[in-house]
C-alpha positions in Angstrom: 50.2 11.3 -1.7 48.5 8.8 -4.2 45.6 6.9 -3.0 45.6 3.0 -3.3 44.9 2.0 -6.9 42.6 -0.6 -5.6 40.1 1.8 -4.0 39.4 3.4 -7.2 36.6 0.8 -8.0 35.6 0.5 -4.7 34.4 3.8 -4.3 32.5 3.5 -7.4 30.6 0.4 -5.9 30.0 2.4 -2.7 28.0 5.1 -4.8 26.4 2.3 -7.0 25.0 0.7 -3.7 23.9 4.2 -2.2 22.2 4.7 -5.3 20.8 1.3 -5.5 19.5 2.2 -2.0 17.6 5.1 -3.1 16.1 2.9 -5.7 15.0 0.4 -3.1 13.4 3.0 -0.6 11.8 5.2 -3.5 10.2 1.6 -4.8 8.9 1.0 -1.3 7.4 4.2 -0.9 5.6 3.9 -4.3 4.2 0.3 -3.5 3.0 1.7 0.0 1.1 4.4 -1.8 -0.3 1.7 -3.9 -1.8 -0.1 -1.1 1.1 -2.9 -2.3 -1.6 -3.8 -5.1 1.1 -5.8 -6.9 2.6 -7.1 -3.8 5.6 -5.7 -1.6 8.1 -5.8 -4.7 5.5 -4.6 -7.1 6.2 -7.5 -9.4 2.9 -9.7 -8.6 -0.6 -9.6 -10.3 -2.2 -6.6 -9.8 -5.2 -6.5 -7.5 -8.4 -4.2 -8.3 -7.7 -2.6 -5.2 -5.3 -2.2 -2.6 -6.2 -5.5 -1.0 -3.4 -7.3 -1.8 -2.0 -5.5 1.5 -3.6 -7.9 3.5 -2.0 -11.5 2.1 1.0 -12.9 1.4 4.1 -11.0 0.8 2.4 -7.6 0.7 1.1 -8.6 4.3 4.5 -8.0 5.9 5.3 -4.9 4.3 1.9 -3.4 5.2 2.3 -4.4 8.8 5.9 -3.1 9.1 5.5 0.2 7.1 1.9 1.1 8.8 2.3 -0.1 12.1 3.2 1.7 15.6 7.1 1.5 14.3 6.7 2.7 10.9 8.4 6.1 11.9 10.8 7.9 14.4 10.4 10.8 16.1 7.4 11.5 13.7 9.2 11.0 10.6 8.3 7.7 8.4 11.1 5.3 8.4 10.8 5.2 4.4 11.5 9.1 4.5 14.8 8.4 6.7 15.8 5.6 4.6 15.8 7.9 1.6 17.5 10.9 3.2 20.0 8.5 4.3 20.7 7.0 1.1 20.7 10.2 -0.8 23.2 11.8 1.8 25.7 8.9 1.6 25.7 9.0 -2.1 26.1 12.9 -2.0 28.8 12.8 0.2 30.7 10.0 -2.2 30.1 11.7 -5.1 31.6 15.0 -3.6 34.6 12.9 -2.2 35.2 11.5 -5.9 35.2 15.1 -7.2 37.3 16.7 -4.4 39.1 14.1 -2.4 38.7 15.9 0.8 38.9 12.8 3.1 36.6 14.6 5.6 33.6 13.9 3.1 34.7 10.2 3.2 35.0 10.0 7.1 31.5 11.8 7.0 29.9 9.1 5.0 31.6 6.4 7.2 30.1 8.0 10.3 26.6 8.1 9.0 27.0 4.8 7.3 27.7 3.5 10.9 24.6 5.0 12.7 22.5 4.0 9.6 23.9 0.2 10.4 22.9 0.7 14.1 19.4 1.7 13.5 19.1 -0.9 10.7 19.8 -3.5 13.4 17.2 -2.0 15.6 14.6 -2.1 12.6 15.4 -5.7 11.9 15.1 -6.4 15.6 11.6 -5.0 15.6 10.5 -6.8 12.5 11.9 -10.3 13.9 11.1 -9.9 17.5 8.5 -7.1 18.2 6.3 -7.2 15.0 7.0 -10.7 14.2 6.7 -10.0 10.3 9.2 -9.1 7.7 9.2 -6.6 4.9 10.7 -7.5 1.9 11.9 -4.4 0.6 13.0 -3.4 4.1 15.4 -6.4 4.3 16.8 -5.7 1.2 17.6 -2.2 2.4 19.3 -3.8 5.5 21.5 -5.7 3.1 22.3 -2.6 1.4 23.2 -1.0 4.6 25.0 -3.8 5.7 27.1 -3.8 2.3 28.0 -0.2 2.5 29.0 -0.7 6.2 31.5 -3.6 5.0 32.8 -1.6 1.7 33.5 1.5 4.0 35.5 -0.6 6.5 37.3 -2.5 3.9 38.1 1.0 2.2 39.4 2.7 5.6 41.7 -0.2 6.2 43.2 0.1 2.6 43.7 3.8 3.1 45.1 3.3 6.5 47.4 0.5 5.3 48.9 3.2 2.4 52.5 4.1 3.4 52.8 7.9 4.7 48.9 8.3 4.6 48.2 11.8 5.2 46.0 13.6 7.8 42.0 13.4 7.1 41.6 17.2 6.6 44.0 16.8 3.5 42.9 16.2 0.2 44.5 12.9 -1.4 45.1 12.7 -5.1 45.4 9.6 -7.2 48.5 9.9 -9.4 47.3 11.0 -12.9 43.8 10.9 -11.8 41.5 14.0 -12.6 39.5 15.9 -10.0 36.5 18.2 -10.1 33.7 17.1 -12.4 36.4 15.3 -14.6 36.9 13.1 -11.9 33.2 12.0 -12.2 33.3 10.7 -15.5 33.9 7.1 -14.1 30.5 7.4 -12.5 28.5 8.1 -15.7 27.5 4.5 -16.2 26.5 4.3 -12.4 24.2 7.2 -12.9 22.9 6.0 -15.9 22.1 2.6 -14.6 20.5 4.7 -11.5 18.3 6.9 -13.8 17.1 3.3 -15.7 16.3 1.7 -12.4 14.4 5.0 -10.9 12.3 5.0 -14.3 11.5 1.2 -14.1 10.3 1.6 -10.4 8.1 4.7 -11.1 6.9 2.4 -14.3 5.8 -0.3 -11.9 4.0 1.9 -9.8 2.0 3.1 -12.4 1.2 -0.2 -13.4 -0.3 -1.2 -10.0 -1.6 2.7 -9.6 -3.9 1.9 -12.6 -5.6 -1.2 -11.0 -6.5 -4.7 -12.8 -7.9 -4.2 -16.4 -8.9 -0.5 -15.9 -7.0 1.2 -19.0 -7.2 4.7 -18.7 -8.6 4.9 -15.4 -5.7 5.6 -12.8 -6.5 5.3 -9.2 -5.9 8.5 -7.3 -3.9 7.2 -4.7 -1.1 9.6 -5.4 -3.5 12.5 -5.8 -2.2 16.0 -3.9 -5.2 16.8 -2.9 -6.4 15.9 0.7 -10.1 14.8 -0.8 -10.3 12.5 -3.9 -12.2 14.2 -6.6 -15.3 12.7 -7.8 -15.1 9.8 -10.1 -17.8 8.0 -11.7 -17.1 4.9 -13.5 -18.5 4.9 -17.0 -20.7 2.8 -18.8 -17.6 1.7 -20.9 -17.8 -1.1 -23.3 -16.3 -4.4 -22.6 -17.6 -8.0 -21.4 -19.7 -8.6 -18.4 -18.0 -11.1 -16.9 -17.9 -12.9 -13.4 -14.6 -13.5 -11.6 -13.2 -16.7 -12.9 -10.9 -17.0 -9.6 -13.5 -17.2 -7.1 -16.0 -19.9 -6.8 -19.7 -19.3 -6.5 -21.1 -18.6 -3.2 -23.6 -21.2 -2.2 -25.0 -19.5 1.1 -25.6 -15.6 1.1 -27.1 -15.8 4.6 -24.1 -14.7 6.4 -24.4 -11.2 4.5 -28.2 -10.9 4.7 -28.6 -9.7 8.4 -27.4 -6.1 7.8 -28.3 -3.0 6.2 -29.6 -3.1 3.0 -31.5 -1.3 0.0 -33.9 -2.2 -2.7 -36.8 -4.8 -2.5 -36.6 -7.4 0.3 -39.0 -9.5 -1.6 -36.9 -9.5 -4.5 -35.3 -12.9 -5.8 -32.0 -11.1 -6.7 -29.8 -10.7 -3.9 -26.9 -8.3 -4.4 -23.9 -8.4 -1.9 -21.2 -5.4 -1.7 -18.4 -5.4 0.3 -16.3 -2.7 0.9 -13.8 -0.7 2.7 -14.7 2.9 3.5 -11.0 4.1 2.8 -10.9 2.1 -0.5 -10.9 4.2 -3.7 -12.0 1.4 -5.7 -15.1 1.0 -3.4 -16.1 4.6 -3.5 -15.9 4.3 -7.2 -18.2 1.3 -7.1 -20.5 3.0 -5.0 -20.9 6.0 -7.5 -22.2 3.7 -9.8 -24.6 1.6 -7.5 -26.2 4.7 -5.9 -28.3 5.8 -8.9 -28.5 2.4 -10.1 -30.3 1.5 -7.0 -32.1 4.6 -7.1 -33.5 3.8 -10.9 -34.1 -0.2 -10.0 -35.2 -0.2 -6.5 -37.4 -3.3 -7.2 -35.0 -5.3 -9.3 -32.8 -6.7 -6.3 -32.2 -6.4 -2.4 -28.7 -4.7 -2.1 -26.8 -5.7 0.9 -23.7 -3.6 1.8 -21.0 -5.7 4.0 -18.1 -3.2 5.5 -14.8 -5.4 5.7 -11.8 -3.5 7.6 -9.2 -4.4 4.7 -6.6 -2.6 6.8 -6.0 -2.2 10.6 -6.8 1.5 9.8 -10.3 0.9 9.1 -11.3 -1.1 12.0 -12.4 2.2 13.7 -14.5 3.3 10.8 -16.2 -0.6 10.6 -17.3 -0.3 14.4 -18.8 3.4 13.9 -20.5 1.7 10.8 -22.2 -0.9 13.1 -23.1 2.0 15.3 -24.9 3.8 12.6 -26.5 0.8 11.6 -28.2 0.6 15.2 -29.3 4.1 14.8 -30.5 3.9 11.3 -27.8 5.7 9.8 -25.6 3.5 8.1 -25.9 4.8 4.5 -25.6 8.1 5.7 -22.3 7.5 7.5 -20.9 5.5 4.7 -21.5 8.1 2.1 -20.1 10.9 4.5 -16.9 8.5 4.9 -16.5 8.0 1.2 -16.9 11.8 0.6 -14.1 12.4 3.2 -12.1 9.8 1.6 -8.5 10.8 1.2 -4.8 9.3 0.4 -4.0 8.4 4.0 -6.2 5.2 3.9 -7.6 6.1 7.5 -9.1 8.5 9.9 -7.7 10.0 13.0 -9.8 9.9 15.8 -10.9 13.6 15.5 -11.7 12.9 11.8 -13.8 9.9 12.8 -15.6 11.8 15.7 -16.2 14.8 13.3 -17.4 12.5 10.6 -20.0 10.7 12.9 -21.3 14.0 14.3 -21.6 15.0 10.5 -24.4 12.6 10.1 -26.2 13.4 13.4 -25.0 11.1 15.4 -23.1 11.8 18.7 -19.5 11.6 18.3 -18.5 12.4 22.1 -20.7 9.4 22.9 -19.0 7.2 20.1 -15.8 7.8 21.4 -16.5 7.1 24.9 -18.0 3.9 23.7 -14.4 2.9 22.2 -13.0 3.4 25.5 -15.5 1.0 27.2 -14.1 -2.6 27.0 -17.2 -4.1 27.4 -18.9 -2.3 24.5 -16.3 -2.4 22.2 -15.4 -6.1 22.5 -19.0 -7.2 21.4 -18.7 -4.9 18.1 -14.9 -6.4 17.4 -16.4 -9.8 17.7 -19.0 -9.0 15.3 -16.6 -7.4 13.0 -14.2 -10.4 13.2 -16.7 -12.8 12.2 -18.4 -10.9 9.6 -14.5 -10.6 8.3 -14.1 -14.5 8.6 -17.2 -15.0 6.5 -16.1 -12.5 3.7 -12.7 -14.2 3.4 -14.1 -17.6 3.4 -16.8 -16.7 0.6 -14.7 -14.0 -1.3 -11.2 -15.1 -1.6 -9.6 -16.2 -4.6 -8.9 -19.8 -5.4 -4.8 -18.9 -4.3 -6.0 -17.4 -0.7 -6.2 -13.3 -2.2 -8.8 -11.1 -1.0 -9.2 -7.6 -2.0 -12.2 -5.2 -2.0 -14.5 -4.5 -3.5 -16.3 -7.3 -3.9 -20.0 -7.6 -5.9 -21.6 -10.9 -5.6 -25.2 -11.2 -7.3 -27.1 -14.5 -6.4 -23.8 -15.9 -5.1 -21.7 -15.1 -8.6 -19.0 -13.0 -8.0 -18.7 -10.0 -10.4 -15.1 -9.6 -12.1 -13.3 -6.5 -10.9 -13.2 -4.7 -14.1 -14.6 -1.2 -15.0 -16.8 -2.9 -17.7 -18.4 -5.3 -15.3 -18.9 -2.5 -12.4 -21.0 -0.7 -15.2 -24.6 0.0 -14.9 -25.0 -1.6 -18.3 -23.4 -4.8 -16.7 -25.2 -4.6 -13.4 -28.8 -4.5 -15.5 -27.4 -7.4 -17.4 -26.2 -9.5 -14.3 -29.5 -8.9 -12.5 -31.6 -9.4 -15.4 -29.9 -13.2 -16.0 -29.4 -13.9 -12.6 -29.9 -17.7 -11.3 -31.5 -18.6 -8.3 -28.7 -18.7 -5.3 -26.8 -21.7 -5.5 -27.6 -22.8 -9.2 -24.4 -21.9 -10.2 -22.7 -24.0 -7.5 -24.9 -27.0 -8.4 -23.7 -26.4 -12.2 -20.1 -26.6 -11.4 -20.7 -29.6 -9.1 
């Protein structure tokens, strides 16, 4: 029995949509690995670090893909989505080659389950999480499209006269089977390869950071710990960030831990997240520079939890500050930094123990609401001050941030080198002078 002629194009469209789903989910996984540095779609301007995930389009994607509903039975929804699209595409290509109707029906059943699960995920975003992921919603549209296409195909096949049982093979009159039957799918597969290559290219762009040629961020490193990577004294202009206004008042950042000379006229403020790879790289420059120039400036350190996963570490740093172990704990956190952007509670307790603090007491403190709330209030106030002072003119905020007497240094490897630090400090104007010059 011949298949209806109109289903030939429909079958190719279904394969194309399934492969497009593979591209979308892969793209989402890569952008997540890069911390949504170029936004959720990967088409925005690349921030120096993964800080883009806290604002704008990327905020929703980070919230959805990294929150408590980001996985199902321990499997990330991104992984489940990729498996779903690969299976559907595989079944449809097998159906095109073998004409075994059981393959089509299996694909129809999987798409039906995927549609129901997609409805659940959309409900979570709309009602429970209260935030939407652009690429997740794109995937939802693709699942809906697959469902509609399968329904249309099934109805057309059912309406064909004398339709055989689903366990038998159906052959279109004069149409080849086996590998020869896949020839019409070559353009579809070619487009899939091009799009997949493009999404890896976009990911590589974001992975390198802004203005950082030849220095890719190791966010996709297979090692558990990131290898040491020192920012070299590269050639290039020593510049300030043109997108951030000079800071007139540094006092909100001057009551925390510091190194250097408290009487120095130059005040350097470093804003960092202990899970940020670029923050670690900057610290690998600052540490020897401060050791060699302790009297040149007073160097303040401001922890800023860029993502929710970093809040526990920010609290630990606040406790360490009270115990005089802030810098030891900060360095230990940088040393243990990996690609997950966060620490589990056992990992955090072990890190606290490693610097001579009491990890068990710290864990107990986190369970004491009265004590915990005090630290959270302080961290929130500090975060608001950072947001007000270090956000760009269009409201974006990323880390690390480095301000010297109120002027924020441009986030480039050249400007974050020891050469430029020396130049910035030597030529630093009094705090507030840059603001007065602008006014």
